[in-house]
Each structure stands twice: as C-alpha cells, then as structure tokens.
C-alpha positions as MATLAB code, in Angstrom:
seq = 'MSQRETLGRYNLILKKLRRGYASFKEIQNYLARESEIQSLNFNISERTFFRDKNEILSLYNIDIQFDRSRNAYYIARDDNEDYSGRMLESFDVFNTLNISERLTDYIHFESRKSGGTEHLSGILHSIKNQLKLRFTYQKYSEETPTERTVEPYALKEYQHRWYLIAKDLPNKKIKSFALDRIQSIEIGSDKFKRSRDFNLEKMYQYSFGVINSPNTQPDKIILSFTPFQGKYIKNLALHPTQTTLIDDDKEYRISLEMHITHDFIMELLSLGDQVQVISPKSLINDIRDRHKQAYLKYKIQ';
ca = [
     125.832  105.809   91.444;
     123.534  102.813   90.646;
     119.681  102.612   92.018;
     120.776   99.870   94.191;
     123.190  102.297   95.944;
     120.817  104.938   96.036;
     118.025  103.028   97.730;
     120.377  101.501   99.914;
     121.547  104.929  101.108;
     117.863  105.850  101.784;
     117.651  102.805  103.823;
     120.778  103.495  105.964;
     119.884  107.092  106.562;
     116.587  105.994  107.876;
     118.162  103.137  109.903;
     120.607  105.523  111.354;
     117.909  108.201  112.394;
     115.558  105.416  113.891;
     117.973  104.886  116.306;
     117.874  108.755  117.479;
     119.114  112.215  116.557;
     122.317  112.457  114.382;
     124.192  115.383  112.920;
     125.028  115.391  109.223;
     128.851  114.245  110.314;
     127.682  111.567  112.102;
     125.262  110.392  109.218;
     128.301  110.753  106.732;
     130.532  108.736  108.737;
     127.996  106.186  109.143;
     127.585  106.098  105.466;
     131.333  105.688  105.061;
     131.603  102.986  107.303;
     128.935  101.063  105.598;
     130.543  101.461  102.276;
     133.517   99.892  103.112;
     131.395   96.772  104.897;
     129.427   96.369  101.923;
     131.799   97.480   99.141;
     129.304  100.161   97.732;
     129.424  103.760   97.448;
     127.194  105.326   99.815;
     129.226  108.412  100.463;
     127.402  111.669   99.989;
     127.808  115.698  100.213;
     125.484  117.680  102.206;
     123.684  118.710   99.030;
     123.132  115.235   98.206;
     121.746  114.683  101.683;
     119.188  117.378  101.126;
     118.265  116.128   98.012;
     117.818  112.478   99.800;
     115.917  113.967  102.375;
     113.286  115.491  100.160;
     113.405  112.281   97.957;
     112.445  110.236  101.330;
     109.744  112.556  101.958;
     108.391  112.491   98.263;
     108.497  108.771   97.970;
     107.734  107.236  101.314;
     106.289  110.251  103.127;
     108.724  110.101  105.961;
     109.639  113.595  107.145;
     113.538  114.050  108.306;
     113.872  117.382  110.175;
     116.599  119.271  111.773;
     116.755  120.366  115.223;
     118.970  123.540  115.506;
     119.052  123.297  119.309;
     120.935  119.804  118.926;
     122.378  120.380  115.529;
     121.122  117.111  114.749;
     118.378  115.544  112.405;
     115.596  113.277  113.345;
     112.441  111.489  111.892;
     109.504  113.453  112.713;
     106.656  111.616  113.826;
     103.275  112.746  113.205;
      99.699  112.068  114.339;
      99.443  108.948  112.505;
     102.369  106.790  114.349;
     100.852  103.268  112.741;
     101.085  104.800  109.365;
     104.831  105.906  109.793;
     105.820  102.623  111.503;
     104.373  100.566  108.733;
     105.922  102.804  106.406;
     109.460  102.400  107.793;
     108.630   98.559  107.937;
     107.554   98.455  104.308;
     110.599  100.342  103.396;
     112.874   97.965  105.157;
     111.120   94.952  103.416;
     111.293   96.842   99.907;
     115.075   97.758  100.236;
     115.955   94.157  101.374;
     114.340   92.425   98.401;
     115.652   95.053   96.080;
     119.138   94.584   96.892;
     119.141   90.732   97.463;
     120.190   87.991   94.784;
     118.340   84.690   94.084;
     115.795   85.391   96.773;
     114.230   81.909   96.520;
     117.295   80.287   98.199;
     116.511   82.587  101.334;
     112.939   83.961  101.370;
     109.736   81.972  101.251;
     106.911   84.191  100.248;
     103.434   83.761  101.528;
     101.555   81.741   98.820;
      98.248   83.728   99.690;
      98.270   86.990   98.387;
      95.653   89.546   98.401;
      93.856   90.417   95.367;
      92.668   93.829   94.468;
      95.775   95.807   95.303;
      96.133   96.953   91.614;
      93.163   99.215   92.564;
      94.974  101.080   95.482;
      96.705  104.036   93.796;
      93.334  104.667   91.750;
      91.176  104.504   94.916;
      93.695  106.775   96.919;
      93.509  109.391   94.367;
      89.823  109.334   94.389;
      89.942  109.667   98.242;
      92.368  112.532   98.214;
      90.640  114.340   95.415;
      87.106  113.624   96.644;
      86.064  111.849   93.227;
      83.143  109.767   93.344;
      83.917  106.239   92.207;
      81.913  103.626   90.260;
      82.755  100.030   90.144;
      81.009   96.425   89.696;
      81.072   94.565   93.012;
      80.661   90.730   93.525;
      79.816   89.815   97.197;
      80.466   86.235   98.143;
      76.853   85.903   99.587;
      75.279   86.818   96.065;
      75.372   85.137   92.592;
      75.462   88.253   90.510;
      77.246   91.274   90.863;
      76.013   94.736   91.419;
      76.856   98.165   90.030;
      77.960  100.540   92.968;
      78.533  104.228   92.923;
      80.113  105.482   96.124;
      81.935  108.515   97.757;
      85.341  106.921   98.877;
      86.394  108.087  102.427;
      89.424  105.756  103.385;
      91.419  102.476  102.936;
      91.447   99.774  105.664;
      93.739   96.962  105.838;
      92.793   93.706  107.617;
      94.513   90.098  107.480;
      96.228   90.843  104.481;
      93.204   92.483  102.552;
      92.460   95.581  101.828;
      89.008   97.616  102.005;
      87.594  100.717  100.638;
      85.624  102.495  103.326;
      82.949  104.484  101.457;
      79.457  105.937  101.323;
      77.402  103.643   99.152;
      75.085  105.909   96.960;
      72.116  106.367   96.787;
      71.309  105.023  100.406;
      74.044  106.948  101.783;
      75.208  104.304  104.189;
      79.007  103.786  105.127;
      80.161  100.486  104.027;
      83.337   98.673  103.417;
      83.974   97.104  100.044;
      86.752   94.355   99.818;
      89.171   95.288   96.934;
      89.528   91.788   95.846;
      85.819   91.954   94.841;
      85.825   94.792   92.991;
      85.930   94.998   89.279;
      85.634   97.384   86.564;
      86.632  100.254   88.553;
      86.150  103.815   86.902;
      87.098  106.985   88.467;
      84.270  109.585   88.015;
      84.620  113.310   87.381;
      81.844  114.127   89.830;
      83.124  115.868   93.165;
      81.641  115.286   96.517;
      82.230  116.636   99.677;
      83.246  114.359  102.585;
      81.186  114.356  105.686;
      82.763  116.573  108.413;
      81.473  113.993  111.128;
      83.330  110.990  109.388;
      86.008  109.781  111.771;
      87.712  106.580  110.636;
      89.575  106.161  113.998;
      86.294  106.515  115.938;
      84.223  104.318  113.497;
      86.538  101.388  114.449;
      87.469  102.239  117.805;
      85.737   99.032  119.270;
      85.995   97.070  116.287;
      87.749   93.725  115.270;
      88.303   93.501  111.678;
      86.321   95.499  109.089;
      82.873   94.749  110.723;
      81.749   97.600  113.085;
      78.528   98.599  115.007;
      78.861  102.211  115.268;
      75.525  102.745  117.270;
      75.856  100.120  119.933;
      77.811   99.850  123.123;
      81.000   97.644  123.477;
      80.931   94.634  125.103;
      83.358   93.685  128.006;
      84.961   90.768  127.415;
      87.579   88.582  129.385;
      89.711   86.044  127.973;
      92.249   83.245  129.882;
      95.103   82.030  127.534;
      97.672   79.358  128.413;
     100.991   80.827  129.547;
     102.462   79.778  126.112;
      99.897   81.255  123.865;
     100.028   84.831  126.299;
     103.342   85.474  124.969;
     101.988   85.746  121.618;
      99.035   87.859  122.899;
     101.231   90.182  124.865;
     103.396   90.785  121.920;
     100.547   91.288  119.374;
      97.687   92.507  121.199;
      94.270   91.625  119.949;
      92.830   95.019  120.517;
      93.992   98.515  121.387;
      91.598   98.119  124.643;
      93.861   94.970  125.831;
      94.484   95.039  129.468;
      96.316   92.294  131.294;
      94.551   91.155  134.419;
      96.708   87.877  135.217;
     100.181   87.123  133.951;
     101.798   84.118  135.614;
     102.858   80.538  135.180;
      99.222   79.253  135.131;
      97.485   81.811  132.799;
      97.733   85.219  130.877;
      94.075   86.717  131.417;
      93.146   90.026  129.600;
      90.183   92.207  129.304;
      88.729   93.892  126.164;
      86.356   96.625  125.559;
      84.943   95.941  121.937;
      81.964   94.518  119.719;
      81.712   91.012  119.534;
      81.859   90.258  115.508;
      82.225   87.375  113.347;
      85.680   88.218  112.531;
      86.440   88.363  116.382;
      84.802   84.819  116.812;
      86.589   83.428  113.860;
      89.902   84.740  115.637;
      89.119   83.021  118.953;
      88.005   79.677  117.194;
      91.474   79.621  115.388;
      93.222   79.496  118.877;
      91.483   76.234  119.834;
      92.033   75.169  123.493;
      94.774   77.967  124.083;
      91.982   80.485  124.877;
      88.891   80.117  127.328;
      86.369   82.812  127.263;
      85.385   84.197  130.801;
      82.588   86.499  129.901;
      80.411   87.446  128.743;
      77.979   84.662  128.898;
      76.583   84.960  125.289;
      80.139   84.758  123.895;
      80.755   81.607  126.010;
      77.605   79.675  124.551;
      78.421   80.967  120.942;
      81.975   79.408  121.028;
      80.702   76.417  122.721;
      78.157   75.739  120.428;
      80.514   76.197  117.467;
      83.338   73.979  118.863;
      80.516   71.336  119.414;
      79.344   71.652  115.619;
      82.731   70.951  114.752;
      83.214   68.294  117.121;
      80.087   66.585  115.324;
      81.493   66.890  112.186;
      84.233   64.577  113.199;
      82.332   62.361  115.519;
      83.123   58.732  114.653;
      79.890   57.171  114.012;
];
C-alpha cells in the first residue's frame, strides 16, 4: 500500500469520527466506499485499524478511543481543545497537499512566510525535557544582537509567527522571543526546574498578541462595527472575552475585557472606518491621534 493511500486512510478515519461515534464496521464500510470513489485502496482489517489508531496518536497526538457502551470509536477531547482543533485542521491541509498534483494550478500560497520554524522541534524538545537554551537574538529595535540563556517554558503562535516564552537569565523575567529573530540556537545539557506558578493560559488571559501585562487590571473596551464588518468579527472573535451588545442592521457592538497593547491598537487601525471605539476615552484619543497623523502624511500641500 502506498504512502498516499496510508495518509489518505488516516484522514478518512478522522473525517468519519469527527462526525460522531462510529463502530469498526461503519468505519470499514466508509473506507470501502471511498476506495471505490477515489479508485484507491483504503480497505483495512481490524488489526490494521488498531495499528492506524496508534500511528495517528503517535504522529498527530489525536487519540481515538473505544466506548464499550456504544460499541463505537470516537476522538477523545483533552483539556486543550484549541490544540486538538488546530491539529485536525493541520492534518486536513497536510493530507490535501500530499495527495494533490500540480498544486500551483489550484492553490495560491501566502507569499509571506514565517521565519524560524526550523527551530520549533529543537525548542519543543528543550521545553519538554526542561533543558536550558542558548541563542543569539536580534531585536528590531537594536543594531547588534545579544547572547541569551533562557529556561524555555512554552511556544505561542500569533499572526503566522511563532514565539518562545521563556525565563530570561540572569534577570529571571518571563519574556517572549520571536523565532524569526533567533540565531545560532544551542540546546544545553543543563536542566532547570519549571516554575510551578507559571500558567501560559493565565499569563495571556487578557492579552492580545504576545505583549502582556500580568500585574495590571484589564481594560473594559466597547467597540462598534459596521454590520458588514460585524459578520467577520462574529465569525472570528477578537478575544475570548468578546460579548455581543448590539447586533442589528445599523451596527454590531461588542464589549471586551483585555489589556490595550500595541498589537491590539494595530489591529483596530487595520480596520479603518469599519470600527469605532466607544470606550475607554484613552483608547479613543489614541486611535484618533494615530488616524490624524496618518492623514497628515497624505494631506495635499
């Protein structure tokens, strides 16, 4: 059986189980139908299915379990629903790209690609095994790079960029480091003990992007969008605290409870006249001043 058929079979098993519980017989029948439709061999025995189940868990950390009361299999949901969802989404994309031919005729890839992804596996290894990392870091705000030794805690994604969340030594402050600015990475042999009070979810509970203010109270923000833009904001919320206040043919108004950061301000500015800040006053003034400065750059002399 070819790799194409094996990967395709993994995808079909997951696709079937994402719809709900299914017995082995139902999975087997589904694979048989798809074999006829796609003119490929996805047929499996129960022994092969158990092997596939273990491979899917090993490769993609997607756990297929058996419910005896229903005599059916299902995808187990862990505490990290976001991770599981993204993993399934990534699997769909990977499988589609793997089996497609002449991709450029059908798919247009984003030309802007995140740098530093080659460091992901090494950094993740250091996080899981609590090994200190050493690397050269080039900040955009500084001309010369600096040497860093850190205790790596977690990885975070934001706007197609990956960031390392780590305790920067020797000042022992938790900081974020963009992977595309990391050079000459070296995984050390020195072990460290992760701080018990570190909680990534709590750390970014009221944050937008990678900038956070852990020791300050979040701001209460009210935004008004045009009805058209509101459709996008409803479909892809700006923040987990987003609550709808008004949703009619005149506006879509929401409230947020979060820190006002540079990343958040840039997001609002990118929406132009499709959004209006209702409160707080400080954010209104900031957005207004930035729009004014932008206008003055294009003002006809």
